[in-house]
N, C-alpha and C positions, 0 to 999 in steps of 0.2 A: 720480258720485264720481270724483275724480282719483286715479290710482294713485301709490303711493309705496313705497319700501322704508325700513326702519328699521335703524339701525346703533347697537348698544349695545356698550360696551367697559368693562372694568376692567383694572387693571394686572397682577393676579396671581390665579391660581386659588386660591392658598393664603393670601391676605390675608383674615384673618377679619373685619377691619373692613369689608370690602367684600362680605361674604357676601350681603347683600340688595341690593347695588348693581344687579345685573341686573334684579331685580323692581321696584326703585324707578324705574329708567329706563323700564322697560316700561310701568308704570302711567302715568307722565307723558306718554309718547309716545302711548299709546292714547287718553288723554283729549284730547290736542291734536288727534289725527286725527278723533275724533268731532265735536269742536267745529268743525273746518274742513271737514267733509264730505270727508275723504280716506280712501281705502281702502289699507291696508297689505297688499301682496301678498307680501312676504317679509321675514323678520327675519335680519339678519346679526349674530351674537353671537360675541365672542371675549374671551379674557383674555390680554392682552399689553401691553407697555409702549407708551405713546403717543408716545415719541420716535423709534421705528423704524417706518417704513411698509413697508420691503422684506420684513419677515418676518410681517406681519399678513395671514394668509391670507384671512380673511373680508373685510377691507377691499379687498384686491386682487381678490377674486372679485366684489365689488360693482362695482368700477370696470370690470372686464372685462365684466360683464353689461350695463352702460350703453353701453360702446363697441361691443360686438358685437350689441347689441339682442336678447340672449337673454331679457331681461325688459323689458317696456315700462312705464317709470315716469317721473314728472316731478319727484319730490322724493326727497332723502335726508333723513330725519328723525333728528336727533341730540339727545340730552338737552341738551348744551351744547358750547361750543367745545373744551374739553379732552377730551371723549369722541371727537370727530373726530380729535384728535391734539395732543400738546404739541409742535408744530412751530414753526419760525420763520416769519415772514410770507411769505418767498419760497416755502418748501416747501409750506406750507398753501395759498397762493394758486395754486401750480402745480396741485395736485390739484383744487381748486375749479374752476379753469379747464378742466381736462380733463372734469369732469362737465358744466360749462356748455356745452362744445362739443357734447355729446351731447343738449343740451336739458334737462339735469337741474340743479335748484337744490338747494344744501345749506341746510337749515333748522336753526338752533340754537334749540330751543324755549325754553330758560330765559334767553335773553340779552335779551329785551324790545326787540328791534329795531323801528324805527319804519317801515320800508319806504320810506325816502327816501334822499337822498344822504349823510346822516350815518351810515348803516349801515356804509359802507366804513371810516370812521374808527374807529367803535366796534369793528368786527370786528378790525381791525388791532391796536388797543390790547389787546383781550381776548386775542387770539392771542398777543401778546407776553407778557402776564401769565401765560398758561398755560405757555408755554415757560420763562419765568423761574422759575416754581414748580419745574419739573423741574431746572433748572440749580442752584437753591439747594439742593435735596435732594441733587443730585450733589456739590456742594461740601461739604455737611455730612457725607455718607457717606465721601467721600474723606479729609477731615480726620480723621474718626473712625478710619478705618483707620490713618492715620499715628500718631495718638495711642495707640491700643490696641496697635499693633505695638511702639511704643517701650516702653510699659508691660510688655508681654509679654517683650521682650528683657531688661529690667531684672530681672524676676521669674523668668526662665527657665521660662516656662510656655507651654502651647500657645495658639495664636491662630487664631481662625476667625471669618469673617463669613458665617454662614448656610450654609456648605458642608456637605454630607453627609460623614460620616467615611469615610476610605478603607476598602476591603474589608479585613476582618480587625480593624477597630477599631470601637468604639462611642463615642458622645459622652457624656462625663461632665460633669455640671453641679456647680459649686462655689459656695458662698455667698461673700460679700465677704471673709470671713476666710480663704478658701482651703480650706474643709472640703467634701469631696464629699458629695452628698446624693441624686443621681438619675442613672440611666444610661438612655440612649435608644438602642435598637437599630433600625436601618433593616432592614426585611424585604424579600424579593424582590418581593412584590406591591405595594410602595409604602407599606404600613402601617408603623407604628412601635410597638415594644413598650417600655413604660416599666417599669423595675425600680428597686427600692431598692438600697442598697449591699450588702445581704446576698444579692442575687440573686433576690429574690422579685418575681414579675410583678405589677405594680400595676394596669395597664390597657393596652389596645391602642388606638392612634389610627388611624382610617381613613385611607386614601390621600388626601392633600390637606389633612389637618388638622395644623396645627403644634403642637408642644409649647410650652406657655405657660410661660416661665421668668420669674423676677423680674428687674426692670431692673438689679439689682445683681449678678446671677449672672454667674459666669465659666464658660467651657466649655473642655474639653480632650478628650484621647483616652485610651481604656483598651482593652486587648485584648478582642476579642469572644469568641464561643463557641469552644470548642476546635477544632471542625471547620474553621471559617474560618481561624483562626490557623495550623493545620497545613497548610491548602491554600496559604497564602502561603509558608510555609517549604518546602513540597514543590516549588513553582514554582522557587524559587531553587536547591534541591538538584538538580532535574532539569537545570536550565540549566548549573550550574557543575560538579557532581560526576559527572553521568551524560552530560554533553555533548549534551543534547537540544536541538534547535532549537525555536523558538516554535511552529511548526506541529505538531511531535510532542507538545509539552506540551499544546496545545489538544486534540489527539485523546485523550490520557490523561485530562485533566480531564473532557471530555464523556462518555467511557466510564464514569468513576466516577460522574458525575451520573446517567446513564441507569440504572446498576446500583444507585442509591440509597446509594452509599458516599461520595459527594462532593457539595458544594453547587453550585448554579448561580453564575453571575457576580453582581456587585453588584446588577444590575437584574433578576435572576431569569431571565435568558436564557442560552442556551448560551455557552460560552467562545469567544472569537475571538482572533486574533493581536493585535488592538488592546487587548483587556482584559488579556491576559498581558503585553504590552509595557508597559502603563501601570503594572503592579505592579513589573516589573523595574526601572523607572526612577524610582520614587516614593521620595524620601528620607524620607518619613514613617516608613517601615519600619525606619529606623535611629535613630528617636527624634528626628528633626529636623523642625521645622515649616517648611514652605516655602509662601510666598504671593506673589502678584503676578507670577507667571510670564507671565501674559497680561493685557492690558487690553481691557475690553469697554465701558467708559464712553464716553459721547458728548461729555462736557463737560470731564472732568478725568482725570488719571492720577497715580499715585505714581511719582516719579522722584527718586533720591538722597535718600530719606526726606522729600521735600517734595511739596506738591501742585502739579502743573503743569497749566496750562490748555491744552486741546487746540484745534487749528485747527478752523474750521467745517466744512472738507471733509476727510473721512476715507475713504481708499480701501478699507479693510477694516473690517468690524464687529468682528473679533477681531484684535488685534495682539500679536505676541510681544514681550516686553520683554527688554532686555539683562540678562544674568545679574547685573550689578552693581546693578540696580534690584530684584532679587528681595528679598523679606523672608525672611531665613533665621535661624531661632532653634534652635540645637542643644540636645539633651538636655532636651526639653520633656515627653516622655512615655516610657513603656516601649517599647523597641525590640522588634520581632519578628525582626529579622535583625541579625547582628553587622556592624560596619562593614567588616571585611575581606571578608566574603562579598559585600556590596553593591559594594565597590570592584572585586572580581574580575568581577562581572557587568557593570559598566560598561566595564571593559577588554575583556571578550570582545565586547560589542556594538560597541565601537569597532573592534576588529580585524576583525570580520565585515563591518562597513561598508567598511573599508579594502580588504579582499580581494574585495569584491563579492558576498559571500554574502547580504547583506541588501539589500533594495530591488531585487533582480533576481528575475524569475519563475523558480521551480523548474520543471523539466520536467514534474512531476506536477500542477502547479497548473492549474486550469481558467480562471484569470483572467489574461488576457494583459496588461492595462494597470494592474493593481494597483501602486500606488506610483509610477506614471508620470504620472498626471493630478493636478493640484493645483487645489483650489477657489479661484476668484478672490475669493470673498467672505470666507472664514475662513482660507485658507492651508493647510488640512489636505489630505492626499492622499485621492483617491478609493479606496475599497476594494471588492473583489468582493462581489456580492450577487445572490441568486436569489430572485425573488418567485414564490411558488407559490400556486395556487388548486386547486380540485378536479381539473380536467382541463386545467390551463394552467400554464405556467411561463415566466419570462423572465429571462435572465441579463444583468447589467449592472454598473454601478458607482455606489455611493452615497457622498455626501460623508462623509469620515472624521470631521469635526467633529460632524456630526449623529449618526453611528453611535455615536461614543464618548461624547458629552456631551449629545446631545439638542438640542431647538429653542432652548435658551438660547444656543448657540454658532452654529448655522447652520440653514438650511432643509433639507428632505428632497430634495435635488437628486439625481436618478437619470438616468444615461446608459445607455440600452440598448446592449448590445454589438452587436446585429445592425444598429443604426444607425451605430455608431461604427467598426466594423471595416472594412467595405468601402472607404470613402474613404481610410483609413490605408493599407490594402494597395495601393490604386491609386496613391497618392503614392509608396509605397516602390518599386513596380514602375517608375515613371518614373525614380526615382533609380538603380535597378539598370541601366537601359538605358545609362547613362553611367559605370558603375562598373567599374574594372579589377580584377576579382577575382584574376586570375592574378598580377598584380604585387603585390597586397596580401598574398595568402597566401604568396608567395615571400619577402616581407619578414619575415613572421611566422616563417618557417622559419629565416631567417638569425639572427633574434634568439634563437630557441630553441637553435640550435646554439652560440651564444656563452654560453648560460647556465652550462655546466659551469665555464668560466673564472671567472665571477662567483661561482659557488657555492664554488669552491676558495678564493678570496680571503676570502669570508665565513667559511668553516670555519676558516681560519688565524687570522682575527681573534678568533673565539670561543675557540679553543684557547689563544690568548695571554691572553685575559681570564680563563680558568679558572686558568691558571698564576699570574697576578697575584693573584687572590683567594686561592689556596692559599698563596702566599708571605705574604700579610697574616695569614692564619690562623696560620701557623707562627710569625711574629714575635710575635703576641699570646700564643700558648702560652708562649713564653719569658719573657713579661713578667708572668705571673700571680703575684700575692702575696696573702696573706690580706686586705690592704686593698683590692686591686683586683679580687678574684675575681668579685664580682657584676657589676661594670660590664663586665669583659672577657667574661664568659660571655654576657651579653646581646648584645654585639657579635659574638661568634663565631656565635651562632645566626643573626643577620642575614646574616653572610657565607656561612654554610653554605646558607641558603635561596637566596641569590644564585647560588652555585655550582651547586646542583641545577637551578635554572632554566636556566642556561647549558648544562649537560649535557643537559637535556631538549631544548633548542633544537638542539643538535648532533646528537642522535639523530634528531630529526625531519627533519633534512636528508637522511637516507638515503631516507626515503619520498618526499621532494620530488624526488630524483634519478630515482626510478622513474616519477614522474608526468611529468617532463620527457621521458623516453624514450617514454612512451606518447603524450604530446602531439606529439612529433616524428613518430611514425608516423601520427597523425591528420592532421597538416599535409601529410604526403606524399600521403595519400589525397585531401585537399582539392585539392592541386595537380593531381591526375589528373582531378578532375571540374570544376575551376574553368572550363575552357574550355566546358563544356556547361551551366553554371549557368543562363544566361538561357533556354536551351531548356527545361530542367527546370522552371524557375519558371513559364514560360508555360503548361506542360502541367499544372501542379499544381492540385488542387482547392482550394477556399477553406479547408477543414479542414487540408489538407497544408501550405499556406502558413502558416496560423496556428500549426501545430505546429512548423514550422521556426523561426518567430520566438520 
């Protein structure tokens, strides 16, 4: 008997219409193998779209086994061409050629090939048809998104294309008249609880089973259970009113979870900076539906409320869209956070990015390269990660796209730190050999010494602005009449808030002055050791160099 492997695939684990697809393919392939006296030595099985090869782990493992000779087989048995992949002829031919170079032929059982020269024409035609099927589905789905988003904008209602509700919300289904009838709540273990509108639990759907709605149903968002809603509000409160950073918030939420007084994150795992950041930046929490922030389609995208055809070659599987192409529909559902709180959170994040407190490693963080490495596939930053087993652990960095959103966005790319760090430090040391530390630190000292003059000019400018605001307030007081009282009162409140903000900025400059003095002393100390830096660097251990960075 001649050895072969079998490859079976369906597009989605949750597609109920394909529940028996695996078994159906398996039966046909087994029958064919018995008829042809072929022994199947391994089955490669996966649920993933046929238009992407780079993320199909089983397909790539099968190719690797052929090229590395870890398995000895002569055939790859597929149910039909579309199961091998809905690829264009060039891409499909490329992978068939790689198998053929290893002495392996790809066999499409259901295609009735004749085994002569006409097979190449038939395979090319059917491969194009398989690809065209996916392209037409992509066209239909993208146009449906445009149509449904325009209808949602007109009706001022929530808009969703199969996405799970943001943490703190459940999905509510409405009939075609707009009357809500069912609520579906995503649970941490992946199951779904189905409730009626009175809050009575109707049933629980296992992980991977979709809720079957009517074709005419609409869906929107409704606040979830009280604990989840309060957690969202707590995150914003800690960030805005208690001035907690994201790492501190993560620690608080995880302690609450461990003590049984707080929920886990949306996917049932401990909280991370990524999950907290995603909540702080999500406009859904102010009652605004936002869609089309990123494009993952291979054939089409939505741009300027129109369907745009994509080029055949795409550098990234996930592409960030311009904000003007986002689908934004305000006031579609009940907000969990008021707009002013959300605005203040965004201003704070912007300020922290500007002054360097975000995307720079804190001295207490064990991850040297978090936020410094970007995934070439999806564009997300790599995040620190420790893999642990019983008597083993390894520190490194995992793709943020995969960590935050799973395999739908990117693969589980992991960069071990013990592999990454030594060449980085070696390259840095070569740079330091030619770096004039004494001159650089001296320049920093000169700039710090000029800071008081800049600060004095800034202080004078703020004091002038305060005087101008006060003068406007005095003038408005003199203009108050019964007819203008309400309008002027509102304006006075705005001016008073502006004045208080300027006064707070002025008071904050005193603390900044002390920081400048402290920094000047630090620079003086750096000047003293700058001449010895290269010597100290050469003598430092790997951990000491790492801590310095």
